[in-house]
PLY file of the C-alpha trace (Angstrom):
ply
format ascii 1.0
element vertex 427
property float x
property float y
property float z
element edge 426
property int vertex1
property int vertex2
end_header
16.90 10.32 19.89
18.59 10.78 16.55
22.00 9.15 16.15
25.10 11.35 16.29
27.67 8.81 15.05
30.81 10.25 13.50
31.36 7.67 10.74
28.91 8.61 8.02
29.50 5.78 5.59
26.73 3.65 4.12
27.34 0.68 6.42
26.88 2.94 9.46
23.74 4.38 7.90
22.15 0.93 7.69
23.48 -0.24 11.05
21.88 2.77 12.73
18.46 2.15 11.22
18.61 4.55 8.29
17.08 8.01 8.20
14.46 7.01 10.78
17.20 7.15 13.44
19.59 9.73 12.01
19.68 13.50 11.76
19.29 14.60 8.14
20.73 18.04 8.79
23.97 16.50 10.04
24.17 14.20 7.02
23.69 17.15 4.70
26.40 19.19 6.44
28.78 16.28 5.94
28.06 16.21 2.20
30.22 18.32 -0.10
29.21 20.73 -2.81
27.82 20.38 -5.41
25.97 17.35 -3.99
24.80 19.21 -0.88
23.45 22.07 -3.00
21.59 19.64 -5.28
19.96 17.88 -2.34
19.08 21.11 -0.55
17.44 22.40 -3.72
15.31 19.24 -3.85
14.35 19.66 -0.20
13.21 23.18 -1.06
10.88 21.86 -3.76
13.13 21.87 -6.81
13.01 19.27 -9.59
16.05 17.08 -10.21
17.62 17.84 -13.59
19.32 15.26 -15.78
22.73 16.82 -15.26
22.40 16.83 -11.48
21.04 13.26 -11.46
24.19 12.08 -13.26
26.28 13.76 -10.56
24.31 11.88 -7.91
24.92 8.55 -9.65
28.66 9.29 -9.47
28.79 10.41 -5.83
30.41 8.49 -2.97
31.19 8.63 0.74
29.25 11.14 2.83
27.63 12.50 -0.36
26.23 9.05 -1.08
24.81 8.72 2.45
23.12 12.12 2.18
21.60 11.12 -1.17
20.12 7.95 0.33
18.81 9.84 3.34
17.01 12.45 1.24
15.51 9.75 -0.99
14.17 7.92 2.02
12.77 11.13 3.48
10.84 11.65 0.26
9.63 8.04 0.45
8.30 8.69 3.94
6.59 11.91 2.86
4.91 10.18 -0.10
3.73 6.90 1.42
4.62 6.87 5.11
6.03 3.72 6.68
3.99 1.26 4.62
5.62 -1.17 2.18
3.16 -2.77 -0.18
3.05 -6.08 -2.01
0.59 -7.91 -4.23
-0.32 -11.59 -4.15
-0.11 -12.64 -7.76
0.90 -15.32 -10.21
2.98 -15.00 -13.36
1.71 -16.99 -16.33
4.15 -17.04 -19.25
1.84 -18.59 -21.81
4.45 -19.15 -24.52
8.23 -19.00 -24.71
8.28 -19.30 -28.50
9.63 -16.06 -29.94
11.55 -15.05 -33.05
12.41 -11.45 -32.15
15.99 -12.29 -31.23
16.48 -9.89 -28.30
20.11 -10.45 -27.36
19.69 -10.17 -23.60
16.94 -12.82 -23.46
17.45 -16.49 -22.62
13.72 -17.13 -22.25
12.81 -17.26 -25.94
12.90 -20.50 -27.93
12.26 -21.49 -31.52
9.21 -23.69 -32.03
11.35 -26.77 -32.78
13.63 -26.37 -29.74
13.43 -28.62 -26.72
11.33 -26.96 -24.05
9.35 -24.76 -26.44
5.75 -24.41 -25.32
2.47 -22.71 -26.00
0.04 -23.31 -23.16
-3.48 -24.36 -24.16
-6.05 -21.74 -23.27
-7.72 -24.02 -20.76
-4.37 -24.45 -18.98
-3.96 -20.67 -18.74
-7.44 -20.46 -17.22
-6.68 -23.34 -14.85
-3.55 -21.63 -13.58
-5.46 -18.40 -13.04
-8.16 -20.24 -11.08
-5.51 -22.01 -9.01
-3.88 -18.67 -8.26
-7.20 -17.21 -7.13
-7.82 -20.22 -4.88
-4.41 -19.60 -3.27
-5.21 -15.97 -2.57
-3.93 -14.15 -5.64
-5.75 -10.99 -6.64
-3.77 -10.64 -9.88
-2.41 -12.72 -12.71
0.46 -11.21 -14.68
0.50 -12.62 -18.19
3.28 -12.20 -20.73
4.74 -14.36 -23.45
7.01 -14.49 -26.44
5.99 -13.18 -29.84
4.92 -16.52 -31.23
4.42 -16.46 -35.03
1.73 -19.16 -34.78
-0.71 -17.16 -32.68
-3.20 -14.76 -34.30
-3.75 -11.24 -33.02
-7.05 -12.42 -31.52
-5.18 -14.79 -29.19
-4.60 -12.03 -26.65
-8.36 -11.45 -26.39
-8.94 -15.20 -26.20
-6.68 -15.40 -23.13
-8.64 -12.65 -21.39
-11.98 -14.27 -22.17
-11.10 -17.72 -20.85
-9.66 -16.29 -17.63
-12.64 -14.03 -16.99
-15.02 -16.90 -17.65
-13.20 -19.05 -15.09
-12.25 -16.36 -12.55
-14.33 -13.23 -13.18
-13.03 -11.29 -10.17
-9.29 -11.54 -10.72
-7.32 -8.57 -12.05
-5.52 -9.31 -15.32
-2.24 -7.41 -15.63
-1.04 -8.46 -19.05
0.80 -7.94 -22.30
3.89 -5.78 -22.63
4.04 -2.95 -25.19
5.97 -5.35 -27.46
3.03 -7.79 -27.30
0.56 -4.96 -27.91
2.61 -3.91 -30.96
2.58 -7.52 -32.20
-1.11 -8.17 -31.57
-2.20 -4.87 -33.11
-0.02 -5.48 -36.17
-1.43 -8.98 -36.65
-4.97 -7.69 -36.14
-4.42 -4.72 -38.46
-5.71 -2.39 -35.77
-4.49 0.90 -34.36
-2.98 0.65 -30.89
-5.82 2.46 -29.12
-8.41 0.34 -30.95
-6.61 -2.90 -30.05
-6.15 -1.83 -26.41
-9.78 -0.74 -26.07
-10.89 -4.15 -27.34
-8.66 -5.89 -24.81
-9.97 -3.66 -22.01
-13.57 -4.49 -22.94
-12.67 -8.18 -22.68
-11.15 -7.96 -19.20
-7.69 -6.44 -19.40
-7.13 -4.47 -16.19
-3.67 -2.95 -16.68
-0.46 -3.57 -18.61
3.14 -4.14 -17.53
5.50 -1.45 -18.76
8.16 -3.99 -19.63
10.04 -4.21 -22.95
11.34 -0.74 -22.10
14.88 -1.92 -21.34
16.67 1.42 -21.93
14.71 3.99 -23.92
17.72 5.00 -25.99
18.00 4.21 -29.71
21.69 3.28 -29.72
21.35 0.96 -26.74
18.19 -0.65 -28.14
19.94 -1.39 -31.43
22.29 -3.66 -29.50
19.71 -5.15 -27.16
16.77 -5.69 -29.51
17.91 -4.50 -32.96
15.43 -1.68 -32.23
12.52 -3.91 -33.28
10.33 -2.03 -30.82
11.76 1.48 -30.91
11.70 3.81 -27.93
9.21 5.99 -29.80
6.89 3.01 -30.39
7.13 2.01 -26.71
6.15 5.53 -25.67
3.32 5.65 -28.23
1.84 2.36 -27.01
2.13 3.30 -23.34
0.43 6.62 -23.99
-2.29 4.84 -25.98
-2.89 2.48 -23.05
-3.15 5.39 -20.64
-5.41 7.16 -23.11
-7.98 4.36 -23.13
-7.99 4.17 -19.34
-5.47 1.39 -18.72
-2.82 2.04 -16.10
0.66 0.59 -16.50
3.88 0.11 -14.65
7.15 1.63 -15.88
10.44 -0.28 -15.90
14.11 0.07 -16.67
16.61 -2.76 -17.28
20.11 -1.56 -16.46
23.66 -2.75 -15.94
24.69 -4.08 -19.38
26.04 -1.66 -22.03
24.48 1.41 -20.46
25.50 4.02 -17.91
24.22 6.91 -15.75
23.52 9.20 -18.71
21.21 6.56 -20.23
19.54 5.85 -16.90
18.84 9.49 -16.18
17.41 10.13 -19.67
15.18 7.08 -19.30
13.77 8.16 -15.93
13.29 11.72 -17.18
11.25 10.36 -20.12
9.09 8.35 -17.71
8.57 11.56 -15.72
7.56 13.46 -18.85
5.03 10.77 -19.82
3.58 10.80 -16.32
3.17 14.56 -16.40
1.22 14.10 -19.63
-0.93 11.05 -18.81
-0.79 10.24 -15.09
-1.07 6.57 -16.03
1.93 4.97 -14.29
1.24 3.16 -11.03
4.87 2.47 -10.13
8.46 2.52 -11.35
10.34 -0.79 -11.31
14.14 -0.91 -11.71
15.22 -4.30 -13.05
18.92 -5.09 -12.83
20.36 -7.03 -15.77
20.81 -10.75 -14.98
23.88 -11.81 -16.92
24.62 -15.43 -16.00
22.75 -17.16 -18.85
22.16 -14.15 -21.06
23.37 -14.40 -24.69
24.16 -10.68 -24.55
26.81 -11.27 -21.88
28.07 -14.52 -23.35
28.42 -13.39 -26.95
29.22 -9.66 -26.96
32.43 -8.22 -25.56
32.23 -5.26 -23.21
28.88 -6.21 -21.67
28.86 -5.76 -17.92
27.81 -8.58 -15.55
24.88 -6.59 -14.21
24.82 -3.55 -11.92
26.88 -3.25 -8.74
25.20 -3.13 -5.34
25.84 0.62 -5.14
24.27 1.11 -8.57
21.21 -0.86 -7.50
20.84 1.28 -4.39
21.40 4.54 -6.27
18.96 3.56 -9.02
16.08 3.24 -6.56
17.09 6.33 -4.60
17.55 8.59 -7.62
14.32 7.31 -9.19
12.59 8.41 -5.98
14.16 11.88 -6.30
13.47 12.30 -10.02
9.89 11.02 -9.88
8.94 12.83 -6.68
5.39 14.15 -6.90
4.67 12.17 -10.06
5.16 8.46 -9.33
4.79 7.66 -5.63
5.61 3.96 -5.79
9.16 2.73 -6.35
9.29 -1.07 -6.46
12.29 -3.22 -5.58
12.52 -6.61 -7.30
13.38 -9.42 -4.90
13.57 -11.73 -7.93
16.43 -9.74 -9.44
18.26 -8.68 -6.28
17.43 -11.31 -3.70
15.49 -10.72 -0.46
18.48 -9.40 1.54
19.50 -6.56 -0.80
15.86 -5.85 -1.61
15.16 -5.43 2.10
18.10 -3.00 2.41
16.76 -0.90 -0.47
13.54 -0.40 1.49
15.66 2.08 3.48
16.83 3.84 0.30
13.58 5.20 -1.14
11.69 2.08 -2.26
8.23 1.36 -0.87
6.90 -1.64 -2.80
8.13 -5.25 -2.70
6.39 -6.46 -5.84
4.50 -9.72 -6.09
4.63 -13.17 -4.55
4.66 -14.48 -8.17
3.98 -18.24 -7.62
5.77 -18.80 -10.96
8.54 -16.79 -12.60
10.23 -17.94 -15.79
11.87 -14.99 -17.53
14.39 -13.93 -14.86
15.15 -17.54 -13.92
15.97 -18.38 -17.53
18.57 -15.58 -17.51
20.19 -16.98 -14.37
18.37 -15.33 -11.46
19.01 -17.36 -8.30
16.23 -16.34 -5.97
13.48 -18.85 -6.75
10.05 -18.15 -8.12
7.78 -17.56 -5.13
7.76 -15.79 -1.80
4.82 -16.74 0.41
2.77 -13.95 2.04
4.13 -14.90 5.48
7.70 -14.54 4.21
6.89 -11.30 2.41
5.49 -9.62 5.49
8.35 -10.92 7.62
10.97 -9.42 5.28
9.18 -6.08 5.24
8.79 -5.93 9.00
12.46 -6.83 9.31
13.22 -3.56 7.52
11.22 -1.66 10.13
8.30 -1.02 7.80
4.60 -1.88 7.90
3.61 -4.62 5.41
0.46 -3.88 3.44
-1.14 -6.20 0.94
-2.46 -4.21 -2.04
-4.31 -4.61 -5.28
-2.61 -4.10 -8.64
-3.78 -0.48 -8.64
-2.59 0.16 -5.08
-5.80 -0.13 -3.11
-5.09 -1.41 0.39
-6.43 -4.87 1.25
-4.83 -5.65 4.63
-2.18 -4.13 6.90
0.17 -6.21 9.08
1.71 -3.76 11.51
2.32 -6.18 14.37
2.17 -9.62 12.78
3.20 -11.63 9.77
0.54 -12.75 7.34
-0.71 -16.29 7.31
-1.83 -18.08 4.19
-5.09 -17.49 2.41
-8.09 -19.71 2.82
-9.11 -21.07 -0.58
-11.83 -18.99 -2.17
-13.94 -19.85 -5.18
-14.68 -16.97 -7.53
-18.30 -15.88 -7.39
-19.88 -14.86 -10.65
-21.40 -11.39 -10.62
-19.33 -9.89 -7.80
-17.22 -6.82 -8.30
-13.48 -6.86 -7.76
-13.92 -4.74 -4.61
-16.54 -7.12 -3.18
-14.41 -10.14 -3.96
-11.33 -8.67 -2.28
-13.34 -7.65 0.76
-14.38 -11.27 1.24
-10.76 -12.47 1.49
-9.92 -14.21 4.74
-6.46 -14.84 6.16
-5.29 -17.56 8.55
-2.99 -15.95 11.08
0 1
1 2
2 3
3 4
4 5
5 6
6 7
7 8
8 9
9 10
10 11
11 12
12 13
13 14
14 15
15 16
16 17
17 18
18 19
19 20
20 21
21 22
22 23
23 24
24 25
25 26
26 27
27 28
28 29
29 30
30 31
31 32
32 33
33 34
34 35
35 36
36 37
37 38
38 39
39 40
40 41
41 42
42 43
43 44
44 45
45 46
46 47
47 48
48 49
49 50
50 51
51 52
52 53
53 54
54 55
55 56
56 57
57 58
58 59
59 60
60 61
61 62
62 63
63 64
64 65
65 66
66 67
67 68
68 69
69 70
70 71
71 72
72 73
73 74
74 75
75 76
76 77
77 78
78 79
79 80
80 81
81 82
82 83
83 84
84 85
85 86
86 87
87 88
88 89
89 90
90 91
91 92
92 93
93 94
94 95
95 96
96 97
97 98
98 99
99 100
100 101
101 102
102 103
103 104
104 105
105 106
106 107
107 108
108 109
109 110
110 111
111 112
112 113
113 114
114 115
115 116
116 117
117 118
118 119
119 120
120 121
121 122
122 123
123 124
124 125
125 126
126 127
127 128
128 129
129 130
130 131
131 132
132 133
133 134
134 135
135 136
136 137
137 138
138 139
139 140
140 141
141 142
142 143
143 144
144 145
145 146
146 147
147 148
148 149
149 150
150 151
151 152
152 153
153 154
154 155
155 156
156 157
157 158
158 159
159 160
160 161
161 162
162 163
163 164
164 165
165 166
166 167
167 168
168 169
169 170
170 171
171 172
172 173
173 174
174 175
175 176
176 177
177 178
178 179
179 180
180 181
181 182
182 183
183 184
184 185
185 186
186 187
187 188
188 189
189 190
190 191
191 192
192 193
193 194
194 195
195 196
196 197
197 198
198 199
199 200
200 201
201 202
202 203
203 204
204 205
205 206
206 207
207 208
208 209
209 210
210 211
211 212
212 213
213 214
214 215
215 216
216 217
217 218
218 219
219 220
220 221
221 222
222 223
223 224
224 225
225 226
226 227
227 228
228 229
229 230
230 231
231 232
232 233
233 234
234 235
235 236
236 237
237 238
238 239
239 240
240 241
241 242
242 243
243 244
244 245
245 246
246 247
247 248
248 249
249 250
250 251
251 252
252 253
253 254
254 255
255 256
256 257
257 258
258 259
259 260
260 261
261 262
262 263
263 264
264 265
265 266
266 267
267 268
268 269
269 270
270 271
271 272
272 273
273 274
274 275
275 276
276 277
277 278
278 279
279 280
280 281
281 282
282 283
283 284
284 285
285 286
286 287
287 288
288 289
289 290
290 291
291 292
292 293
293 294
294 295
295 296
296 297
297 298
298 299
299 300
300 301
301 302
302 303
303 304
304 305
305 306
306 307
307 308
308 309
309 310
310 311
311 312
312 313
313 314
314 315
315 316
316 317
317 318
318 319
319 320
320 321
321 322
322 323
323 324
324 325
325 326
326 327
327 328
328 329
329 330
330 331
331 332
332 333
333 334
334 335
335 336
336 337
337 338
338 339
339 340
340 341
341 342
342 343
343 344
344 345
345 346
346 347
347 348
348 349
349 350
350 351
351 352
352 353
353 354
354 355
355 356
356 357
357 358
358 359
359 360
360 361
361 362
362 363
363 364
364 365
365 366
366 367
367 368
368 369
369 370
370 371
371 372
372 373
373 374
374 375
375 376
376 377
377 378
378 379
379 380
380 381
381 382
382 383
383 384
384 385
385 386
386 387
387 388
388 389
389 390
390 391
391 392
392 393
393 394
394 395
395 396
396 397
397 398
398 399
399 400
400 401
401 402
402 403
403 404
404 405
405 406
406 407
407 408
408 409
409 410
410 411
411 412
412 413
413 414
414 415
415 416
416 417
417 418
418 419
419 420
420 421
421 422
422 423
423 424
424 425
425 426
């Protein structure tokens, strides 16, 4: 039976199990105009405009609860009760970078203590170790190191595929693609096609930050402009490479910037269909030079802003991007679990290693084991599903937590599908 509680605040919404146990029609009647009218229009098939999305970011009380409820209804319609995750490993092959992005505490100069450029055989070793521990993906990103040639990105792909031919390589942000193509004196589509031929499976849509020129001038001195980011992403989609889409929010930005950013992602998706997921990434301020050195920078988003970001992304991207990911690295497992009731349906990766967020002050470690991942998801009342990078289902854990993977040696000549099908879990 649906709940008929009288106190329609957000705490009551979560305490009563979210929209699964509450009557949406009652929540909508409690909302005030214009919020109720906006949400009813969406329920009748309308598309969320930028102006109305800003109003939703500024709503509170019963309006806020109704917003969350509609977002989670759309989540259920798009993907059902499943929450997906991928078993992967991050490999940050170099932290040497001279771009000077002001929010970043990961980058180092080559003569600084802790500066590193991993040997290619070490990158391959880490990929093989990840595969032996059950990873189906390695996510590879690094700083823009002036000492590496444009061919280095292809070299990374080749050594990994030689060592672990079946693993999916999700690698190289648009900033890295810009850098590698420039060094190689190649057009973006030519450079990306060459990487794809050498084993690149998909690219992370990071380096987006906020796709607004004025904001990017502060964050990155606009070294990779919003237009260049869009051009590279579209080039990747054009050569058959899927990508994620991201936003980094909670610094010098606000709802108008967020809404414009998501609307641009929606426009690109209508054009290319190449995004697999949308990933909100809250700004981590603790060790960030942006926060330490520039007045007026916020210490990251509030909890309400984190919740609204995922919910409104679900509403704006409805019908275009089905997967809204919540980052346990940025938010912590507890808040991330709560957001699974606010429109999100993907819990990201187990990671094994994570350097970039930790260097900025993130406090949530660098790995969640599969057993923990499935336990957190089931604790939210959802069905944990292990997926591939491109959202093919590997295993569902409706009534149990996952165990750990048995070690598996990559077999030369097998397809990715055959390799994944041979995975075996200890339960």
